[in-house]
N, C-alpha and C positions, 0 to 999 in steps of 0.2 A: 211213423214211429223210431224215426232217427231223431225228431225233434223233442220227443219226450226223453231220449235217451241223453240228450246232448243236456236238456234243463234239469235232469234228476239231480245232479251234484247240487247246484245251485238251491233247490227245494229243499234238499237233506240240510241245508247250511242254514237257512230261514231260521229255524227254532234259536239255534247256537246266536244267532245274529240279533236279533230279539232278545234274549238273555244276557247279552254283552251292552246290548244299549239300555236296557233296565238296569244294568249295574252303574255303567258310566255315566248315564246323565245324573242320578241323584248324585255321583260320587262327584264330577263335576262342578255342580251346584252350589254343593259345600263346599267345594274350595275358592268358588267364587263368594259367597257370601261369606267368606272369612277375611277376603278384603276389604269388607265396611264395617260399621258398627251397628248391625242391628240388634235392636234391642227392644221390650216394651216398651221401656219410656222414651224411645228414639225410634218411631214409627218410619222417618224420612233420613235415614240413613245416610252418613258421610263417607268418602272411601280413605282408608287409612292403611291403604297396600298392608304391608308386615309389621303392625303395630300391633295387630292381635297375637301373634306368633312371640315377638318381643315380650309382650305383659304374660305370656304363658311362663317363657323361661327363665324371667325374674322373678314369678313367683315364687314364694316360700311354699305354699299350698302344692304347688306343681311336683316340686322336688320331693316333699311326704310323699304324695300319693304314688309318685314313680318308683320311690324305695320299697313302698308296701304292697305293690304290684310287681315286684319283682321276686321278694320275699315269698310272694302267695304262690306264683308261678313254679318257681325253683324249689320252693318247699312240694307242692302239690303233685307237680313232675315226678322227682325224684321218691318220693313216696309211693306214689301208683306205679310208677317203674319195676321199685325194688319189690313192693306185695305183688303186683300184678306177673312179675317173673315167677315169683315164688308159688305162687297158686297155680300156673300155667305147668312146672316143674311135678306137682303135686298131682295136679289130675292128667300126665299124660302117660302115668299108669293107667291100662285098660282094666280097670278093676268095674264093679257093678257099680259101687258107692260113689266112683268116680265120675260115672257117665250120671248118676244122679245128681250129684254137685255140679256138673256141667250146665246141666238145664237149670237148677236153681242160681248158679252163679251171674245170669243175663236180668235176673228180676230188681235191681239196681237201676238198670239201663232204662227199662219199661218204666220209672217214673220220671214224671219232670222235675229236674233240680230245683224249680222254685216250691215246689209240693214237697219233696226231699228234707230242702232248708228250713220249713214250717215244720215238719214231721220233727226234727230235730231240735229247733227252737222247742218247742213243745216236752222235748225229752230232758233238755237239759235245762230247765226252770230250776233255781235253787231248790225252791220250797217243795213243788209240787213236781218236777220231773223224773223221770221213771228211774235215769242214770244217777242221780244221788240218791235214791231210793235203793240200789242195787249195791252202792257204795257206802252206805251207811254203816252196816255190819263192821266195815275195816276200817271205821273212822273216819272215814273220808266223803262222809252225806253233805258237807257244807260249801263245797267246792262252787266257785261263782264263776260258773263256765264262760260266759258272753259278759259279762261285768265289768271285765279288767282291760286292758288294751291286748297284754299279751295272750289272757285266755280267746278274747273274742276271734284274735287273727289263726291261733290253733286250733280253736274250734269251726274256725269256716274251710281252714283245709283238712279238716277230720273228715267233714261232710263233702266235699271235693273229692276226698279219697275213694270215702265208701258208694259215691255215687259210679265214679269211673273209673276205679280200679278193675272191674269185671272186663270192661273195655280193652284193656291194655294185655290182660291174663289170656282174652280171648284173642287177638292177635300173637301172642307171643305161644300160644297153644297150638295156632295155625301153622305156626312156621315150624316148631316144634315138632310136626307132623308130617313137615314137607322137607326133613333133611335126610339125604340120604344115608342109607345104613350104612354102607360098605367101610366109612373111616372106623364108626365104633364097632364094628364086627372085629376089624384089622387092631384096633386097640385092644379088644379084649382077649383077644387072641396073644398078644404082646404081655397079657397080665395087666395092664394098665386100672387105676384105682380111681373110684366113682369122683374123686374131686379132680384127679388128675383131667379125666376124662371130658368134664365140665369146663375148665380151665382151658384147655386146649383144644379142644373140638365142639362141645354145646354153644359155649358160649361166645366164641368166633362167629361160628357160624348162623348164630340167632342173633346177632348185633343187628344186620340190618332188618330184621320184622320187629328188632325193640325200640332203634330209631324211630322207625315210621312212627310207630306209638307215639314215643318221646315228642314228635314234632307235632303231631296232631295235640297231644295234652297240654305242650307247652302253651301253642301260640293259643288255644282255648282259654288256657291261664292267663293269659296277658290282658284276654277282654273279658274278664269274669264282670257278671253284674248281677245275674240272677240271686245264685248261691249267695253271696257276703247280703246283697240288699233285703231279702228277705229274712238272713239270719239277724243280721245286725243295724242293718241302714246306714252303716259305716260306723258306727259308736261300737266304743264307747269315744266320746271326742271325735276325731278323724284319725283313729288308730284301724280302722280297717278300709277308708276312703281310697281305692285303688281308681286310677284313673277314669276309667270306662265311668265310675260312680260320679268322680268329679266333673266329668264331664255333662252328666244328667243335672249336677247339681246347677252347676253354672247354665246349664242353656233352658232348664225347665221350671228350678224351682227360684231360681235368681232371675230367669228370663232375660238372660244376656245370651242370645240364640250366636251371635258371631264368634264370643269369645268360646262360648259352648262345642263348636262347630270345630274352632280349632284343637280345642283337647283331641276331638275324635280322628285328626287329620294327624297329629303329632304320636297318638298311641297306632296308628294305621301305618305311620312309617316305622315305626318300631317293631311292630309284627311282620311287615314286609322285610326288613333286612335282618330279624331273627331268622325269619322263615329261610332266606336267603344263604344264611351262613349253614344251619342246620341241614339244607337240602345238598348244598356242596361236600358236608363232610359226609351225608349218606353215601354218596357216591365213591369216596374213599373207602369207607366201611364194605361196599358193596364187592368193590375189587377185592379187599382184602379175605372176605369169605368165601370169594371164588378159588381165591391161591388154597385156602384151608381144604377145601373140598377136591381139588387135582392132585 
């Protein structure tokens, strides 16, 4: 019986150890491949050390994709945060309509992002799409939603916002319902208005929950592939070619495997550094929120 108790911690850690190995092995193998010049035209590669990374950072297409990625990630995360918090504040009132809408809110999350992008691609068709059909009475029926560089990027962000705003709203709503009531009761006794209460109490205490949602959405938006590829395939031109799509094009379509993997490693480093900065900021926000509640 004693040996079972002794072995139990080691047995329980086995799944986590297997998962870690399953993650680290392909990651390490990918890092190793970036040191060579694997491609379809060169099945017997030579070691080039860090030449692939030098080529990535000196390629104009990389900086264009990096800029598009930042625009997409910031735009999507900002819009989803503002709309998600607004929806959460509306649903925070315990009414019958609010409870019904709360159930409907999760429907976009039940649709695969690539399916949602295909649906919106059909809806945004200039000639037969339902969006232009609804806008035609207002004189806006001829909008080329995904046929211009700016329109394609904004349409991609809009689809991302449609899919993931409920995620932010649900987290913000959970945060609102977990806030202590005593500060709000004291503010009501003192005659504080809605805006003052929201700015001085609700928002500071809600920020940790909102920032968690921002971290999830910003990280996910930095490595987006499915929504943009299904909606625009990176076009028109390279106006919506984010880093993830650029890596796909280099590794799969152009069959320059090591060069494409180098893109994914650079993207991983960007996501990792951004996550570290945001998580560090989250700790400061949590401490400030704790000061408000005391």
